MDAnalysis code that builds the backbone (N, CA, C; Angstrom):
import MDAnalysis as mda
import numpy as np

u = mda.Universe.empty(435, n_residues=145, atom_resindex=np.repeat(np.arange(145), 3), trajectory=True)
u.add_TopologyAttr("name", ["N", "CA", "C"] * 145)
u.add_TopologyAttr("resid", np.arange(1, 146))
u.add_TopologyAttr("resname", ["MET", "ILE", "PHE", "PRO", "SER", "GLU", "GLU", "TRP", "CYS", "GLU", "ALA", "ALA", "ALA", "ARG", "ALA", "LEU", "HIS", "LYS", "ASP", "PRO", "ALA", "VAL", "GLN", "ALA", "ALA", "LEU", "ALA", "ASP", "PHE", "GLY", "ALA", "VAL", "VAL", "ALA", "GLY", "VAL", "VAL", "ILE", "GLU", "LYS", "GLY", "ASP", "GLY", "LEU", "ALA", "SER", "ASP", "PHE", "CYS", "VAL", "LEU", "ALA", "ARG", "VAL", "VAL", "PRO", "GLY", "LYS", "PRO", "PRO", "GLN", "LEU", "SER", "PHE", "PRO", "GLU", "ASP", "GLU", "ASP", "GLU", "LEU", "GLU", "GLU", "LEU", "SER", "PRO", "ASP", "TYR", "ILE", "ALA", "TRP", "ALA", "SER", "HIS", "ALA", "LEU", "CYS", "LYS", "GLN", "LEU", "LEU", "ARG", "ALA", "ALA", "LEU", "ALA", "GLY", "GLU", "ARG", "ALA", "ASP", "PRO", "LEU", "LYS", "ALA", "ILE", "LEU", "GLU", "ARG", "ARG", "MET", "ARG", "LEU", "LYS", "GLY", "ASP", "LEU", "SER", "ARG", "ILE", "VAL", "ARG", "GLN", "ALA", "GLY", "ARG", "HIS", "GLU", "GLY", "ALA", "GLY", "ARG", "ASP", "ALA", "ILE", "ARG", "SER", "LEU", "PRO", "THR", "GLU", "LEU", "LEU", "GLY", "ARG"])
u.atoms.positions = np.array([
    [22.336, 6.371, -6.758],
    [22.687, 5.165, -6.854],
    [22.024, 4.683, -7.811],
    [22.706, 3.472, -8.068],
    [22.716, 2.789, -9.327],
    [21.361, 1.576, -9.091],
    [20.561, 1.639, -9.689],
    [19.404, 0.246, -9.632],
    [19.754, -0.725, -10.894],
    [20.213, -1.779, -10.577],
    [20.189, -2.576, -8.996],
    [21.339, -2.698, -8.398],
    [21.438, -2.401, -7.513],
    [22.889, -2.512, -6.707],
    [22.373, -2.787, -5.154],
    [23.675, -3.265, -4.367],
    [23.141, -3.540, -3.289],
    [22.881, -2.710, -2.425],
    [23.413, -1.030, -2.752],
    [23.350, 0.176, -2.194],
    [21.771, 0.392, -2.458],
    [21.583, 0.517, -3.420],
    [20.088, 0.667, -3.928],
    [19.250, 0.076, -3.077],
    [19.526, -1.282, -3.041],
    [18.513, -2.027, -2.243],
    [17.998, -1.767, -0.616],
    [19.434, -1.431, -0.240],
    [19.616, -1.244, 1.378],
    [18.793, 0.114, 2.004],
    [19.203, 1.576, 0.669],
    [18.347, 2.434, 1.373],
    [16.712, 2.273, 0.691],
    [16.653, 1.610, -0.556],
    [15.276, 1.561, -0.284],
    [14.391, 0.728, 0.900],
    [14.832, -0.363, 1.332],
    [14.486, -1.036, 2.618],
    [14.546, 0.140, 3.457],
    [15.342, 0.595, 3.666],
    [15.113, 1.572, 5.120],
    [14.291, 2.575, 5.009],
    [14.206, 2.981, 3.505],
    [13.079, 4.075, 3.295],
    [11.621, 3.593, 3.244],
    [11.478, 2.188, 2.656],
    [10.086, 1.648, 2.922],
    [9.643, 1.434, 4.454],
    [10.939, 0.996, 5.283],
    [10.721, 0.798, 6.786],
    [10.116, 2.054, 7.394],
    [10.492, 3.113, 7.093],
    [9.838, 4.520, 7.761],
    [8.764, 4.974, 7.235],
    [8.029, 4.364, 6.437],
    [6.787, 4.145, 5.567],
    [5.602, 4.201, 6.182],
    [4.549, 4.525, 6.999],
    [3.674, 4.376, 8.051],
    [2.746, 3.369, 7.135],
    [2.424, 3.756, 5.502],
    [1.945, 2.808, 4.643],
    [2.428, 1.357, 4.664],
    [3.744, 1.209, 4.580],
    [4.255, 0.218, 4.060],
    [4.118, -0.906, 5.486],
    [3.870, -0.027, 6.734],
    [4.376, -0.675, 8.054],
    [2.632, -1.345, 8.109],
    [1.943, -0.375, 7.634],
    [0.551, -0.965, 7.638],
    [0.300, -2.065, 6.785],
    [0.517, -2.020, 5.613],
    [0.684, -3.014, 4.924],
    [1.302, -4.671, 5.218],
    [2.341, -4.572, 5.679],
    [2.986, -5.523, 6.568],
    [2.301, -6.147, 7.766],
    [1.748, -5.210, 8.243],
    [1.125, -5.362, 9.436],
    [-0.284, -6.770, 9.240],
    [-0.606, -6.431, 7.887],
    [-2.037, -6.789, 7.354],
    [-1.381, -8.297, 6.729],
    [-0.289, -8.007, 6.024],
    [0.124, -9.402, 5.284],
    [0.746, -10.225, 6.317],
    [1.951, -9.583, 7.121],
    [2.693, -10.344, 7.855],
    [3.943, -11.027, 7.709],
    [4.621, -11.321, 8.187],
    [6.122, -11.805, 7.860],
    [5.948, -12.544, 6.993],
    [7.592, -12.414, 6.124],
    [7.677, -12.824, 4.840],
    [8.937, -12.987, 4.583],
    [9.101, -14.011, 3.867],
    [10.704, -13.951, 3.264],
    [10.503, -13.705, 1.543],
    [11.240, -12.942, 0.953],
    [10.884, -12.740, -0.542],
    [12.067, -12.430, -1.174],
    [12.409, -13.336, -2.432],
    [13.568, -13.014, -3.224],
    [12.979, -12.806, -4.700],
    [13.975, -11.736, -5.412],
    [13.563, -11.321, -6.249],
    [14.885, -11.429, -7.443],
    [14.671, -11.920, -8.295],
    [15.639, -12.386, -9.359],
    [15.395, -11.360, -10.510],
    [16.338, -10.231, -10.905],
    [16.397, -9.522, -11.590],
    [17.386, -10.103, -13.067],
    [16.650, -10.553, -14.113],
    [17.778, -11.018, -14.989],
    [18.144, -10.280, -16.184],
    [19.099, -10.650, -16.420],
    [20.399, -9.796, -17.008],
    [19.908, -9.723, -18.350],
    [20.668, -8.474, -18.955],
    [20.016, -8.146, -20.195],
    [19.735, -6.112, -19.885],
    [19.503, -5.663, -21.133],
    [19.307, -4.129, -20.916],
    [20.080, -3.552, -20.165],
    [21.966, -3.760, -20.368],
    [22.665, -2.961, -19.603],
    [22.777, -4.053, -18.389],
    [22.435, -4.788, -17.870],
    [22.631, -5.444, -16.654],
    [23.652, -6.867, -17.026],
    [24.653, -7.007, -16.669],
    [25.529, -8.145, -17.230],
    [25.149, -9.413, -16.645],
    [24.673, -9.702, -15.337],
    [24.511, -10.594, -14.933],
    [23.178, -10.578, -14.152],
    [22.576, -11.358, -13.658],
    [21.383, -11.404, -13.379],
    [21.459, -11.179, -11.599],
    [20.650, -10.255, -10.838],
    [20.815, -9.525, -9.793],
    [20.016, -10.252, -8.655],
    [20.670, -10.853, -7.853],
    [19.741, -11.481, -7.033],
    [19.315, -11.000, -5.300],
    [18.308, -10.634, -4.556],
    [18.364, -10.016, -3.334],
    [16.807, -10.791, -2.757],
    [17.174, -11.054, -1.415],
    [16.463, -11.871, -0.695],
    [16.027, -10.622, 0.522],
    [15.096, -11.227, 0.705],
    [14.443, -10.082, 1.728],
    [13.505, -10.526, 3.059],
    [14.141, -10.179, 4.462],
    [13.469, -11.304, 5.789],
    [12.550, -9.783, 6.262],
    [11.112, -10.054, 6.010],
    [10.485, -8.739, 6.679],
    [9.314, -9.244, 7.807],
    [9.809, -8.455, 8.853],
    [8.810, -9.004, 10.024],
    [7.979, -7.509, 10.186],
    [7.170, -7.411, 10.294],
    [6.104, -6.255, 11.066],
    [7.079, -5.386, 12.010],
    [7.130, -4.078, 11.653],
    [7.275, -3.340, 12.614],
    [9.307, -3.528, 12.851],
    [9.970, -4.356, 12.218],
    [11.359, -4.681, 12.477],
    [11.769, -4.248, 11.474],
    [13.137, -3.710, 11.070],
    [13.768, -3.340, 10.063],
    [13.848, -4.833, 8.606],
    [14.126, -4.398, 7.863],
    [14.317, -5.647, 6.792],
    [15.701, -5.910, 7.165],
    [15.574, -7.511, 6.740],
    [17.002, -7.859, 6.629],
    [17.379, -8.373, 5.444],
    [18.324, -8.032, 4.770],
    [18.567, -8.271, 3.048],
    [20.000, -9.153, 3.319],
    [20.173, -9.962, 1.976],
    [21.290, -10.640, 1.791],
    [20.935, -10.418, -0.005],
    [22.153, -11.338, -0.338],
    [22.524, -10.696, -2.091],
    [22.644, -11.966, -2.298],
    [22.131, -13.224, -2.401],
    [23.076, -14.589, -3.449],
    [23.427, -14.382, -4.618],
    [24.409, -14.965, -4.658],
    [25.148, -14.995, -6.006],
    [24.287, -15.256, -7.293],
    [23.500, -16.436, -7.018],
    [22.570, -16.561, -8.111],
    [21.366, -16.960, -7.616],
    [20.554, -17.383, -8.742],
    [18.968, -17.828, -8.010],
    [18.964, -19.125, -7.606],
    [19.910, -20.185, -8.056],
    [20.040, -21.631, -7.307],
    [20.172, -21.388, -5.845],
    [21.086, -20.373, -5.559],
    [21.776, -20.284, -4.042],
    [20.344, -19.538, -3.390],
    [19.499, -18.536, -3.962],
    [18.560, -18.293, -3.601],
    [17.254, -18.685, -3.133],
    [16.891, -19.782, -4.042],
    [15.910, -20.994, -3.955],
    [16.451, -22.215, -2.894],
    [17.731, -22.195, -2.740],
    [18.124, -22.913, -1.863],
    [17.550, -22.161, 0.081],
    [17.581, -20.969, -0.158],
    [17.166, -20.564, 1.154],
    [15.630, -20.414, 1.423],
    [14.986, -21.370, 0.275],
    [13.514, -21.578, 0.658],
    [12.769, -20.281, 0.904],
    [12.327, -19.071, 0.366],
    [11.966, -18.212, 0.460],
    [10.126, -18.353, 0.257],
    [9.266, -17.503, 0.969],
    [7.724, -17.688, 0.918],
    [7.676, -17.381, -0.544],
    [7.908, -16.450, -1.223],
    [8.237, -15.732, -2.519],
    [9.289, -15.698, -3.390],
    [9.496, -15.847, -4.745],
    [10.730, -15.596, -5.589],
    [9.836, -14.775, -6.809],
    [10.506, -13.703, -6.816],
    [9.833, -13.313, -8.464],
    [11.143, -13.306, -9.139],
    [10.881, -13.636, -10.796],
    [11.717, -13.141, -11.811],
    [11.273, -11.868, -12.903],
    [12.032, -11.714, -12.906],
    [11.443, -10.043, -13.806],
    [12.823, -9.839, -14.574],
    [12.533, -9.317, -15.934],
    [13.748, -8.767, -16.545],
    [13.818, -7.644, -16.183],
    [15.308, -7.140, -16.408],
    [15.483, -5.990, -16.039],
    [14.978, -4.736, -16.800],
    [14.563, -4.981, -18.072],
    [13.645, -4.062, -18.598],
    [12.220, -3.696, -17.455],
    [11.694, -4.892, -17.388],
    [10.481, -4.813, -16.530],
    [10.585, -4.206, -15.587],
    [11.778, -4.135, -15.143],
    [12.136, -3.913, -13.279],
    [12.251, -1.897, -13.740],
    [12.712, -1.647, -14.828],
    [13.147, -0.483, -15.017],
    [11.947, 0.365, -15.399],
    [11.048, -0.329, -15.946],
    [9.655, 0.210, -16.434],
    [8.961, 0.758, -14.915],
    [8.770, -0.379, -14.239],
    [8.119, -0.540, -13.054],
    [8.965, 0.700, -11.960],
    [10.010, 0.835, -12.157],
    [10.752, 1.736, -11.150],
    [10.450, 3.314, -11.686],
    [10.493, 3.104, -13.452],
    [10.269, 4.444, -13.573],
    [9.309, 5.448, -13.254],
    [7.966, 4.410, -13.167],
    [6.605, 4.245, -13.519],
    [6.656, 5.243, -11.698],
    [7.230, 4.352, -10.775],
    [7.320, 4.917, -9.142],
    [7.967, 6.111, -9.145],
    [8.805, 6.489, -9.967],
    [9.457, 7.278, -9.575],
    [8.907, 8.591, -10.096],
    [8.014, 8.219, -11.194],
    [6.922, 9.238, -11.474],
    [6.102, 9.779, -10.935],
    [5.672, 9.020, -9.864],
    [4.418, 9.053, -8.623],
    [3.460, 8.331, -9.594],
    [3.535, 7.478, -10.794],
    [2.451, 6.785, -11.223],
    [2.363, 5.259, -10.382],
    [1.073, 4.732, -10.671],
    [1.315, 3.757, -10.511],
    [2.160, 2.337, -11.104],
    [2.899, 2.049, -10.314],
    [3.816, 0.822, -11.002],
    [2.784, -0.384, -10.377],
    [2.664, -1.368, -11.162],
    [1.312, -2.620, -11.318],
    [2.305, -3.942, -11.352],
    [3.052, -4.375, -10.165],
    [3.605, -5.816, -10.564],
    [2.749, -6.582, -10.331],
    [1.614, -6.723, -9.877],
    [0.889, -7.699, -9.758],
    [-0.092, -8.006, -11.428],
    [-0.010, -6.586, -11.867],
    [-0.515, -6.842, -13.332],
    [0.492, -7.709, -14.298],
    [2.129, -7.153, -14.192],
    [2.848, -8.230, -14.433],
    [2.461, -9.225, -14.397],
    [2.415, -9.738, -13.441],
    [2.454, -11.425, -12.842],
    [1.224, -11.871, -13.897],
    [0.168, -11.556, -13.561],
    [-1.077, -11.656, -13.896],
    [-0.978, -12.119, -15.633],
    [-0.110, -10.871, -16.322],
    [-0.052, -10.819, -17.818],
    [1.581, -11.706, -18.193],
    [1.839, -12.456, -17.081],
    [2.887, -13.245, -17.077],
    [4.155, -12.485, -17.873],
    [4.534, -11.502, -17.623],
    [5.661, -10.761, -17.972],
    [6.766, -10.872, -16.506],
    [6.183, -11.331, -15.671],
    [6.826, -11.662, -14.243],
    [6.696, -12.988, -14.033],
    [7.483, -13.990, -13.533],
    [6.974, -14.817, -12.912],
    [6.923, -15.000, -11.701],
    [6.499, -15.770, -10.739],
    [5.994, -15.949, -9.234],
    [5.950, -16.824, -9.139],
    [6.980, -17.014, -7.895],
    [6.467, -18.982, -7.252],
    [5.898, -18.349, -5.747],
    [5.115, -19.011, -5.369],
    [4.621, -18.343, -4.375],
    [2.864, -18.311, -4.244],
    [2.505, -18.356, -2.875],
    [0.746, -17.979, -2.886],
    [0.083, -16.802, -3.331],
    [0.002, -16.616, -4.661],
    [-0.040, -15.378, -5.372],
    [-1.684, -15.097, -4.752],
    [-2.466, -15.743, -4.385],
    [-3.795, -15.590, -3.812],
    [-3.538, -14.661, -2.699],
    [-3.039, -14.654, -1.569],
    [-2.425, -14.013, -0.383],
    [-1.889, -12.527, -0.907],
    [-1.282, -12.339, -1.967],
    [-0.597, -11.031, -2.781],
    [-2.194, -10.336, -3.404],
    [-2.698, -11.182, -3.878],
    [-4.119, -10.624, -4.548],
    [-5.000, -9.833, -3.205],
    [-5.204, -10.797, -2.156],
    [-5.979, -10.355, -1.141],
    [-5.279, -8.945, -0.823],
    [-4.436, -8.591, -0.361],
    [-3.531, -7.349, -0.161],
    [-3.736, -6.492, -1.072],
    [-3.536, -6.759, -2.205],
    [-2.803, -5.505, -3.327],
    [-3.972, -4.732, -3.162],
    [-5.326, -4.515, -3.153],
    [-6.044, -3.565, -3.704],
    [-6.227, -2.484, -2.326],
    [-5.799, -3.493, -1.228],
    [-6.349, -2.540, 0.132],
    [-5.037, -1.694, 0.554],
    [-3.673, -1.685, -0.265],
    [-2.622, -0.653, 0.320],
    [-2.153, -0.322, -1.412],
    [-2.605, -0.004, -1.880],
    [-2.465, 0.406, -3.196],
    [-1.362, 1.919, -3.194],
    [-0.268, 2.230, -3.709],
    [0.127, 3.448, -3.693],
    [1.427, 3.256, -2.478],
    [1.514, 1.901, -1.348],
    [2.220, 2.251, -0.160],
    [3.582, 2.011, -0.666],
    [4.001, 2.700, -0.501],
    [6.035, 2.896, -0.438],
    [6.223, 3.942, -1.736],
    [5.311, 4.244, -2.373],
    [5.434, 4.948, -3.470],
    [6.412, 6.452, -3.607],
    [6.006, 6.548, -2.440],
    [6.828, 8.360, -1.981],
    [8.235, 7.642, -1.192],
    [8.251, 6.696, -0.571],
    [9.531, 6.404, -0.350],
    [10.478, 6.427, -1.382],
    [10.228, 5.264, -2.291],
    [11.038, 4.963, -3.516],
    [11.064, 6.331, -4.212],
    [10.130, 7.153, -4.442],
    [10.591, 8.142, -5.243],
    [11.838, 8.966, -4.172],
    [11.260, 9.024, -3.053],
    [12.889, 9.918, -2.423],
    [14.338, 9.247, -3.007],
    [14.192, 8.310, -3.637],
    [15.500, 7.766, -3.574],
    [16.454, 8.262, -4.694],
    [17.485, 8.341, -4.608],
    [18.283, 9.434, -5.884],
    [18.765, 7.957, -6.285],
    [17.855, 7.886, -7.884],
    [18.249, 6.806, -8.477],
    [18.905, 6.642, -10.186],
    [19.718, 5.924, -10.822],
    [20.251, 5.843, -11.814],
    [19.665, 4.453, -12.175],
    [19.245, 4.492, -13.343],
    [18.613, 3.637, -14.064],
    [20.196, 2.802, -14.874],
    [20.379, 1.718, -14.711],
    [21.357, 1.131, -15.938],
    [21.265, 0.740, -17.205],
    [21.715, 1.172, -18.609],
    [21.171, 0.461, -19.608],
    [20.037, 1.572, -20.190],
    [19.405, 1.493, -21.080],
    [18.786, 2.192, -21.817],
    [17.480, 2.606, -21.183],
])
C-alpha cells in the first residue's frame, strides 16, 4: 500500500485499533478528534489530509478532507502539519522498529501543531512504542525518494 493514501490510513487505523498498547494509551488520553496535513513535496503532488475521530474501545472513524481549510472547518482538537519528507522519515523509523518521535519534531519546530501540547507531553512518555508493531505489520510503499 502506498503512503500516504486513504487505503494505507484505513489499514493503519484498523491495525492500531487491534493493538492493546494503543487501546491503553487511548484510555488514558481520552476521546480525541485529530487531523494531519501532509504537505506536498518530495514526490507528493498535493497536500494529503486525514481526520481521525477516536474514542477508546471503538474503531476509529476516518475522513479525508480535500484540503487544510476543509479540515480546519471540522474543528478538530488537534491538527498537525508535517512535510512529506518528515512523515517518511518518521515512518521509516517505525517500520525499522526504531523510535519514531513526532513529539521531538514538534518541539524542534519541524512539525507544526495546533492543540493542547501539554496533554500530549503528559501522555507521551507513558506509552512510548505503542502502535509500533501495528505499523510495522503494514505493507508500505513510500512515494518519492
